[in-house]
Every structure is written in C-alpha cells, then in structure tokens.
N, C-alpha and C positions, 0 to 999 in steps of 0.2 A: 430050432433056429429062429423061430416066430417069437418063442417065449424070450428068447435071449433079446430080441431086437425090442421087445415090449419093455423088458427091464430097463435098457438103456434109455427108451424114450421116457419111461416114468422117471428116471433118475435126472434126466436133462429137465423134464417139466417141473421136478421138486427144485432142483438147482436154481433153474431160471426164476420159479416163483419165490424162492428164498432170496435170490438175487434182487428181485423187484421189491420183496418186502424191505429188505436191508437198504436198498435205494429211497424206498419211500420213508423209512424210519430216518436215515441219514438226512434226506430232504428236511423232514419235520424237525429235526434237531436243528439243522442249519438254520430253517426258516425262523424257528423260535429263538435262536442265539443271534439273530442278526436285525437289530432294532434300526428303525429310520433314525439317522444322525439327528441330533438335536441342535446342531449347528451348520451353518452354509460355510463354503468357502469364501474368504473376504473378496477375492478378484471376482468371484461369480456375482455378487450383489453390489459391489463397489460402484458408486456413481460420482464421476469427478465433479469438481467445483469449478464454477467460473467467477471471475472477480470483473466487476464492470466500472467503467466511469460513473459519474453521478447521473448520466442521462439513463442508465439501466439498458443500454444497447449496445454501446461501444465496449469492446473487450480489451482488458488490460491484460489478462492472463488466464490461462487454464490449468487447473491442478489435477493431478490423478487419472483415473480412468475416463475414457469418454463412452459414456453411458447414461442414457436418459430412460427410465424405466416409464412404460406405459401401459394402461389397463388394456385387456384383450378387446374390449368394446371400441376401442380408438383404432385398432388395428383392421384395415379393410377386409371383408370375407375373401376376396380374390387373394389376397396376401397369404392369409392363412391357408387357402386352398392349395396356393403353389409350394409352400413349405410341405405341406402333408404330402402333395403328389410326390415331391422330390425325396423326401426322406422317410416317409412311414405312410403308406396308402391305408394300412389298416388300423391307424391310429385309434380312431373312435370304436373300433370292434375289439382289438386285442386286450390281453391282460397285462399290459405293460411290457411284455416280452413276446417274440415271435420267433419259433423254430424255423418256421416257413420264410421269413424274412431274412434269417441269418443264411439261409440255404441259397436263397434267391441272390444275396448280396455276394455269396461266392461265385455264382454263376454270371452274374453281371460283370463281375471283375475279370473272370476268365474270358468272357466274349468281348471285354472293352466297353461295354454300355455305361458303366459307372454311374447309373441312374440313383441307386440306392445305396445306404450304407447297411452294415450287418446289425447294428443296433435300433432299436425304436427310438422314438422320440422320447419316451420316459426313460430309457436307459441312457440316451444321452444326456439328459438333464440330470439325472443321478450322479452320473460320472463328473459333471461338471459343476454341479450346484451344491452338494452336501460334502461336509469337510470328512476326513478319514478314509476317502477313495483316491488313491493314486491313480496316475495315468500309465502306470506300467502294464505290460502285457503278461498276463498269469492267469492259471486256471483259478487260484484263490481269489484274486481280485474280481474275476468274471463272475463267479459262483455270488460273491459278494454284493455285486452290482444286480445280479439277477434278483437275488431275493429282497433287496431294498425296492426294487423295481416294482416287483409284485405288490408288495406291501404299500408303495405309494400309490401304486392304481387302485387299490382296494380303499385307501383311506382320502384319497383327494379326488377331486373331478377332474375330468379330461380337460376342461376349459383351463382350470387352475395350472395343470402341467404344461399345457400349450402356451400360456402366458408366461409362465416362468422360463419357459425354454426360450421363446421369441425375445425376451429380455436378457438372457444370458449367453446366447451363443455367439461366438466371435465371427464377424463378417469381412474381416481384412480391413485395410486402411485405417487402422487403429480404432476402428469402430466396433464397439461391444453393444450387442442388442439392435433391435430392428429399428427404433427411432433413430438411434446415432448413425445406422448404416444408410437410411434414408436419405439423411443430411449429407453424409461424406460422398455418396454415389450420385446423389440426384439434386442435392442442395433443396430439399423439402421435407416437410414432416411426414411422418408414416401415413397419415390419414389422406394425402394427396398423391399417394402413389399409383399408377397406372397397372393394368394388368400385365404389360410388358416389363414394367420396371420391377413389380412384385416377383415376377418371374426368374429376373435376373438375379435378385437378391437371394431367392431360394437357390438357385444355380451355384452360388459361390460357397455355401456353407462347407461343403466338402473338400473345397481345393480356394481357401480364401487368399493365400499369398499368390498363386498363379492368377487368379481372376480379378486382383485387386486393380490392375491396371495392365490389361492384357494387350499385348502387341504381336505381329507376326503370327506364329503358329499358335501362341497362346489365345490370341483373338480368335483364330479359327476354331480353337478346342471350346471356347467361351460360347461362341455362336452354337456350337453343336450342343452344349451342355443346356444353353437357354431352350433350344428347339426340343431337345428331349423333355424338358419340364413342362413346355406347353402342350407337347403331345401326351404327357403323363395326365394332364389336367382334362383333357378330351377324352381320355380313357376312363378317368374316374367320373365324368359326367359333370364336372363343376366347371367346365368351358364347353359351349357348344361348338360344333364342327365349323360354322361359319365364322364364329367369333375367333376360334384358334387359328384359321386360315388368314384372318385379318391381321394378326399381331405382326409387328415389326420389332426388330431387335432396337432396343433403346440406346439413347445416346448418353454416354456416360461423362459425367462432370470430372474435369480435370482434378487429380488427387490434390489435397491441400499439402503444402510443406509443412514440416514439423514445427508446432508452435515454440517461437523462438521470443525471448525476452529483450526487448530493444530499448536503448536510451534509458529512460528514468523508470522503465517498468519494473525493473528487478527492484529497486528501491521502494516503490510503491507496494509491491509485493511484500517485501520484507515488512514494511510499517502496516500492512494491513493483518499479515498474519500475526504479527505480535500483538495487535489490539484484540484479534479475535481470541488469542489465547488467553488475554487478560478477562475476558469476558466470558471464559469458560468453554471454548471451542478447542478441541484437542487438535495437533496436527494429524490424527488419523480422520477425525471428522472433516477437517478442511480437505483433505486429499480425497476422500472416498465417500463422503456423506451427501453429496449432489446438492452441496449449497450454491446458492445464487447470492453473491455478495455484491451490493452496490456501493460504491465509496464515494467519499464526498469530493473526490479529485476532478476538476473541470478540465475537460480535455484541451479546450482552446487556451485556458489559462496556463496549463501546464506548459504547453508550447510557447505561450508569451513569456514565461518565466525563463525559459531556456534560451530564446531570442535575446532578452534583456541582458543576460549576463554574456552571452557570446558574442553580441554586437558591441557591447560597452567595453567589456576587459579586453585590452589589447592582445593580439594573438602571440605578441612577443613575451607575454608574461610567463615567468619561469613555471615549470611543471609542479613546483612544489606549492607555488599560491593556489589556495583553495577559495571558492566563492559558494556561499550557501544563501538560499532565499526561501522564504516561508510566508504563505499569505494565509490569513484566517479572517473567517465571517464573523465579526464581532458577535451578532446577534444569535447565532448558532453555535459557535465554537467549532466549525467545520473547517478543516485545513483544505481550502479549495485548490491550492496550488504551490509546487515547491519546486527548486533546482537544488539537486544533491550532488552535481560535479559529474565527471566522468567515470563511469563503472569500471573503464578499462584500467583506470590510473589509481585507483584505491579500491579497498574492499569495504569501507563504511562512507555513508553519505554525509554531505556537508550541512545539509538542513536539519537533519533529527538526531544524528549519532555524534557528530563532532560537536564538543562543547569548549568554548574559549572564554576568556575573560570579557564581561559584558562593558568594560569601560564606562563612559559617562552616560550611556543609555540607562544605565541602573540609577542616576540621578532622578530619574521620573519615577521611581517608586519612592524614594525619599522623600521627593515633593509631595506625592499623593498621601504618604503617611502623615506628613505635617498637615497638610489641608485637613486631613480627616480627624486630627486630633487636636483641634482648638486654634490652629494658626490659620493665618489667611495670607492672601497675595501681597498685602502690604506689611507682612512682618519682616523686620529689618533683621539681617544678618550680617556677620563680619566677612567682609571681602577682602581684607587685608592679606599682604603676604610677607613673610611666612606666618604659619598659625603653629603655636603649639598647644597640644592637648594634654590633660592631665594623666591620661593612661600611658603616654609615651612621650615626656616632656624633652628628652634628649633628642629626638628627630621630628624638626619641624617640617610642615607640610607647605610647600610652596604653590603658588601659582605660576603659570606660564610666563617665564621671563622675569619672575619675581614681582610682577605688577600686582599692585593694591588698587582694589575698587573702592575701598571705603566702606563704610555701611550702605548697604543696597538691599532692596526688598526682592522678594522670591520671583517675580518676573524677569528683573535683570539678571538675577542670579541664573536663571534657567537659559535666559536668552545667550548669555555668554559663556555659560557652562563654567562658572567661576568654582574652582575646587575648594578653596576655603569656606566658602560661603555654604556649601553643602556638608561639609565636615562639620561646620558650626551648627548648621539645621540638624543633622543627625544627632549631636550631642543634645540639642534642645528637645527633640522629640524622643529620643531613646532609640538605640540601635535595635533593640528587641522589637520596637513598633515597625522600624523599617523591614525587618527580616518578615514579621508577620505579613505584613501588606504585601511584599513581593511572594511570599509562599502562598498566599490566599489567591494571588493573581496567576499561579501556575508555575512559580519556580521551584522546584522540590526542595525541601528542607536540607535533604543531605548535600545538596550543592552550596547551601547558604550557610550552614551552620559552622564549618571551618573557619570562615572569615568574619563571622558575626561580631566578634569581641573587638575586631579591629578599628580604630578611628576612621582608616580610609575604606570602610564597608560601603558607605554611600557613593563612592566613587567607582565602583564597579569591579571589586577585586574576584568576585565569585564568578565562575564559569557558567554559561548557559548555552544552549543551542538556538539557532535561529527560529525554530518552532516555538519553543518555549517563549523566547521574548516576544515574537509576534502575538502569540496567546496573551502573554501580560499585557502588552500594549493594548490588546483588544478591549481590556476591561476599562480603559478610559473612554474608548469610542462607544461602548455599551452602558454609558451612564452609571458606571462604577460596578456593573454586575459581570463577574467572570464566569462564563460558560465553558466548561471542561473542553479542551481541544481533542479532536477525536478525527478519524479518517474513514470511519464505515457509516453509512446512512442506515441501511438495512441488511438482515440476512433472511433469506428464504431456504426453509430446508427441502428435502426431498419430497415432502408430503404437501408441499404448498404452504406451509405455515409461515407467516412473515413476522419477524421480530424487528421493529423498528426501534432503532437506538434512540435512547433518550439519554443525552448527557447531564451531568450534574451542574448545578450553577449555585452561584452565592454572590449575596452583595458584599463586595469587598470593601467598598468606601461608598460614602455618600453620593447622592446623584450631584449635589452641589459642588463637592469636592472633586469629583471626576470632571465637572465643567470647567472648574479653574484650573485644574491640572491640564486640561486639554488647552484652555486658554495660553497659559505660559508656554507650552509646547508649541503652539500657533507662532509664538513671536520668534521662537528658535528658527523657524522655516522662513517667516517673512523678513527679518532684520538680524538673525544671529549667525550660527555657525551651519546651519542647514539650508542655506538659500538654494543651494543646487538642486534641490529636491521640490522647489515649487511647481505645481500645477498650475497651467495659464486659467484654467476654467473654473475651479473649485478650490474651497479651502483645505489646508492640510495641516497637521501637527505631527511633530516629530523631534526626535534626538540624535544627535550625532554621538559617536563613542570612539574612543581611540586609546589604546592602552600604553604603557611605557615602552618607548621604541618602536612603537606602531607593529607589535607583534600581532594584533587583532584589530581590525577597524569596522565601525558598524554604523549604518543608518537604519533606525527604526521609525516608521510613521505610519499614519493612518488616516483615512476619510471616515465620515461616518459608517461607510458601508464595508470598509476592509482595512485590515490592520496587517502590514508588511514588515518584515525584519530582513535585511541583508548585512551578511558579514564576510569579511575576507580576512584570511590569516594564512600562515604557512603550515606544512605539515613538519618542517623541523623547527618550529618556533622561532625562526629568525624573523627579521624586520620584513614586512612587506613593502617591497620596492618593485616598481615596474619600468621596464628600460623605456626612456622618453617621457615618462610620468613622475619619476622619483619616489620618494618615499610616501606612502599613502596615509591619509587621515580620512575620519569618518565622513566629512563634508566633500570628498572627492568621489572617486569611482564607486563606493558603496552608495551614496546618495544618488549619483547618475544612473546605476543600476536601477535603484528603487524608482526613480523617476519614469525611466525607459519601460519598465513593467507596469507601474501605475497607469502611465498615458493610455497604455493598450487596455488594461484591465477595465478603467473607468469610462472609456469610449462609449458614448451612448447611454451612460447610466446618468439618471437623474442628478441634479446638483443638490446636496443636502448641506445645511447650515449646522454647525456645531452649536449648543446650547449657549446662553448668554452666561458670562462669568458674573462673579459677584461685583457690586460696585464698591470699590476700595480706594477711589481718588486717583487712578491712573490713567494719563492723558495718552491715548493712542498716538504713535507717531504716524506722520503722514508722509514720510519718506524713511528710507534706511539710514538717512544721515542725521534726522532730527531725533534727538536724545531728549526723551520726555522726563527725564529725572533730574535734569540741570546737573548731570555729573558729567565729567570727561567723556568724550565721543571714545567708545569702546572700539578702538581700531584694531586692536590685536586681541582676538577672542581666547579664552583661556580654557583649557581642558586637558585631560588625559592623564591625570597623576595616577599611577597605580604602584602597587607592590612591585619590587625588582623582578623582572624576569617571569612574568606570569605566564603558565603553561596552558596551551591549548589541551583539552581533553577529550579523548576519542572513547567510543563504547568499550566498556571493561571486556567483552566478550570478543573482542578482535585481536589479531596479532599485530595490529598497525602500530605506528610509532606510538610511543607513551605521551599521551594528552593529558595526563591528570594534573591537577593543580598542585603546586608544591607548598610545603607548610610554610606558615608565616616565618619570614626571616628578619633581622634586623640588619640596617645597613651600617656598616662602620663609618664612624664620624668623619674620618679623614676622606671618604669618598664624596661627601658633599651630596646636595638633592640630586635626584635621578634627573636625566635629560627630558624636560618636559614639553609636550606638544599640545597645541590645541586640537580637539578632535574635529572640528569642522575644515580647518585650513592649515594649521601646521607651520604658521609663520614663523621664521627666523627673521632672515632679512631678504626683502622682496626686490626686484626691480624697479626703476622708477614708475610710479603711478600717478597719472596727471589728476585722478580724482582724489588722491591723497587718503582713498581708503582701501584697504584690502580686503578681496572678497574670500570665499571658502573654498577656492580651488588652489589656492597656494599662488597664484598670480594676480593680474589686475582685474579690477571688478568686470563683470560682464553679464549679460541679460541672461536670465536663467531659463528663457524660452529659445535660446540660438544655441 
C-alpha cells in the first residue's frame, strides 16, 4: 500500500515537473515570440492643435485630441504619488506585472472598495500605448500584454513608463493626459495642482465618465473614492497623517461646453488648413501633431468687418445677395480681416472662395502696367465712344451713355473710369504686360489667361476674389512691392520648435510707377466715382468697379497701412438690386461698406501720406467741380462695360452654384451695345439736382462724411 502511494506521488511529481517544465518552455517561447511593438497607437500620442488669432492667445479653433504632453519633471511629486497609490502601489518594485495586484483587485471588487485595478501601470500603458493590442478581453491578448509589459519593464526606466502613462491615460471631460486634465477640471497647469486636486485626478482614472461631472450619488461616490486615494497615500507614506487629515475635497471647475465653430471661425479654419497644407503640413499633423498655429487674423478687425457689412447692407437685401470683404497689410501680406458671409446660407465664403468679374477695379492694373513701361500720367489716350479695335472691329466698345471724352490723360481716365481710354491704353502697352502685372500682383494666371486676348481685358472681365483683389491693390500701397498674401504667422510644433512664416515678395512695378498709380487712384476717391469712400482724416486711394448689368460690384481702396476690397454679387448671377436702394454700383453700397470698415480699422492709427507723384503738369483741382483739364465737366462718370453675362465663380471643390466664367462670346450685331453703367454711380436719369452735379450714390450730391 505504501509502495503504491509512493509510486502515485512520484508520478504526480514527475507530471507536475513536466508540466512546470512545459509551462516554462511555453513561457519562454511566448516571451521570445512577443516583441515590443515598434509603433504606438495614434490616439495614444496624438496632440490636438490649437488655432489662434494674431495675438497668440485668443482661440479660433481646436483640432483633434485634447492632449498636451508634459515631461515627468513638470508633474508635482504629490500628483505622481496619488496616481501610484490609486493604481499600482508596487509600481517601483514590481517587474511590470503583479499577480498579487491582480488578486487584490479581485478582492477589492468583491468588497466594493474599487481602489486599485487588476493591471499594473505598466500593463495599462502597454494596452493603451502600443499598436497591435486590442481592448478585447481574451486570454491571448492578456498573455501578450503580460509579455510586452515584462519586456518594457526590463528595457525602459520606471520614470519613462510613468511619464508615458500620465500623458496617455484618459481622464474624462475629453481630456487625455494629466496636463489636459488639470486644465479641464481645475483650469490650471499640472505644475500648480494641489495635493487634493492631484488626488481627485488620480481617483477618476478608473471611472472617468462617472466622475467627470458628478452629482447626487455619483458625487458621493467621487468623494469616497477621493478619500480612499488620500488614505492610500497615507498608507504608502507619501502623505503624513496630519497632512492627510487636513485635506478637503477640491472644488471642480464647471465642464466646458464642446468647442463649436461660430461666425467666421469655420471660414478662418478652412483658410488656415488650406495654407498649412500648401506649406507641407498634412491633415493628420494638423489634427494630431500638437501644433500651435498663430494666424494673421486680428480679432477686433474681424468683428469690425462683420459690423461694416451687417450695418451697411440693408436687412431687406435678398438672401441671394452676397458681400465679401478682405483686408491685407501691404507691408507684410497678412490678411488681417475678412468677412465671408453667413456660413448657414452657403458652403463657401465670399472673401476667398467666391470669384466674380473684377470690373473696373482691374483698370488699376492696366494703369500700373503702363506707368511701369514708359508711359506717364500725362500720356494721352482716346476717350471717345464708341471705339473699334483691330482684333474685333465689328463690335465697337462704348462708354456709358455713348459719351465721348476726347483725348484725355491717364489721371482723368482713371478718375472718370473711361472705358475706351483703358481699352486704348491696353492696346498701347500690350495686354501681355497688363496680364503680367496683374499676375505679379497676386492674381493667379489661370484666372487671367482665358480673357487675356480680349480687347476688353483691361476692363475687368477676369474673375477674382476679394482677397486676391485686396492683395493686388496692396502692391500699390507698398511702393510697388507685392508681398504674398497669407493667413498664418507662425507654427510651433509639439516639441516647441517655432516656424515663422516668411512670405515671398517681389518688386512688381517701380516705386515711382506705384506712386503715380496711387495718385491717379486718389483722384477717383477725391473727385471721381469713389467719393463715398472718403475718410475725413486721411488720404485714400481706390477704384470702383461694376460689371455688365451690375452682376458684381466692387470698391477696392487703400491707405498706406491697409488695402481692402469689398465686392457684392448674387449667387444666381442676377443683377444686384436692393429694395429701397435699387440697382447697385461700385460707388454705392460697396464703397459705403469699405468706408464703414476703414473708419473703424484706422481709428487711432497715425495718418500717413502717400508718396509724391511725378511732375507731369497736372493742376490739382481745388473742388470737386473744378476741372483741371479745361475739358467738359465730367458730370456723368463712365464705366462698367464687360463681356455679356459675366459669371461669378466659386471654388471648384464645392457643390454650390456654378460660378465659373463663361467662354468669350460674340454679341450679335442686332443686339447693339450692352447696357452700360458707371461703376461709381450708375446714372441714367436722376431727379432734379440743385448743384447740377451727380454724385456716386445714384442721387443728389451729399457730403461723404454724413
């Protein structure tokens, strides 16, 4: 009997030994075949990007995961101690896994204490940090997790593991990592957390959803959990008995509402994202690379732009009427403000995406090209109507009302926006030079080329955006130097490396040519079609623009410090008509919007003078009614002839109405000339005017300051 028992015992020992040996071999094989993953989970390391106004403080938008990685040295010791006491007391002694801890977790769960989880901090990190490990509950995944945890413990320092853990773990309230959690719960950086606050963050790790904003029973459970963490810190010796007893439950900051893009913010974000893409930042980097992007947008000027449009354009304006505004700093190329319209009404913005025929604002580029190629302000051009050109002799080009101005110089041609004079000037200087000047000033070649061969090219048949036109006019304000328009000032990556954007720049026209162009454009605002844009305290240069049938109307103007373009058009390409205001022209509502914005934007800014023009024998008028040329008084300004039915163009990528320009078409002879309008006033027949002089608002003359 004894021998039999001895044989059974021996067999059991052999079997046990063999089983143990097999287990060791299996463990060894599993250990050898389970490498530490060479990649991390994207969500574990992703850091959201923040887009700021130009002050670098006011937030426009947040993108991606709310996480800011911090070094362990910046996390207070008492915060680390609280997390270790709550999650893994043996962290600095264990080998990355703890059988005892797993057993204790089971017991804690059964007794309702819920103080510690079954996994060590290392295991939790491995599960959430490395790629290739799912969150499913299975023996295979658990074994893999244990193997990797042991290897990580052997190959990495404990401080490295704790740092990654604190930056990876989710704390509720959308906060990933200890820094984001400190801001979300207490509105402060992690380095300023108190003992009580650190203990609370440690207490929410296991139940972040429940304790994110606890109330009622959840609040009582949160208090109990927090108290248990404080007691655990006392038990581990990281908190003295008196200090532990002195702790009080911290006051939680009210949770922030989810970040919502409001007003122009979506348009700002769209433009910033597009520019970052052009500069080599991928969408993934923008959403998860922890970028700090400072834009060129001035918060106050953005608000001023919106007020200028909403307070000037009548509320009765049809919904199809769109208004765009863009403001560019000539010296830097920074787009400091814009108004893109109501995001609820359209999927594209009116300042950057929508492109409509430039109308007579384009004459400024024609003028600049001529002045830069041997012509001067005293150059005589043909202002008679109609005009026939060799390239299209069967379709004469008329002035408004068929009026002839005779032979005039370039100042008067600009002041009164004489169509035939600029067609003649374009033929003289060469349309290729006009196109080259406009392109160098920021108008993309692709928008110019379809129209470049037309004799009417100088009159603005090409479509541009408000931002492009503002950028183009900034060239004249900046002494002929065009600085690339941009919306990003700097980008700082997650490591703190700052990339300051350096826009390209080029001398488009000579400094004197720019000064002379500016002088001619000053006369437009002083005595011509743009008087509604005058500013009472400083000089202004600008140009009105109206296309055929007023399908797009413009005012572009600048001071030495700021260039601004305003356009109005309809999404259905019909005539811009406002109830109570009638058909619109560039010198009406667009000029008034421009003036409203610039009055606010220039308030408090020093008055800067434009450079002196060339001496060409021109006698400056002393009043709006004094004609320095000895020519007939220009009572009816002329402008606005375009190709028939110019189409506003929107961004190709949208599914909005088609705004692409039509191909050049010929007008049947029997149709006669198009219905021409002046871009500043649009006069046909006005009511009786005691002064005998029309103004640019479509009615009797009035002060530009009232």
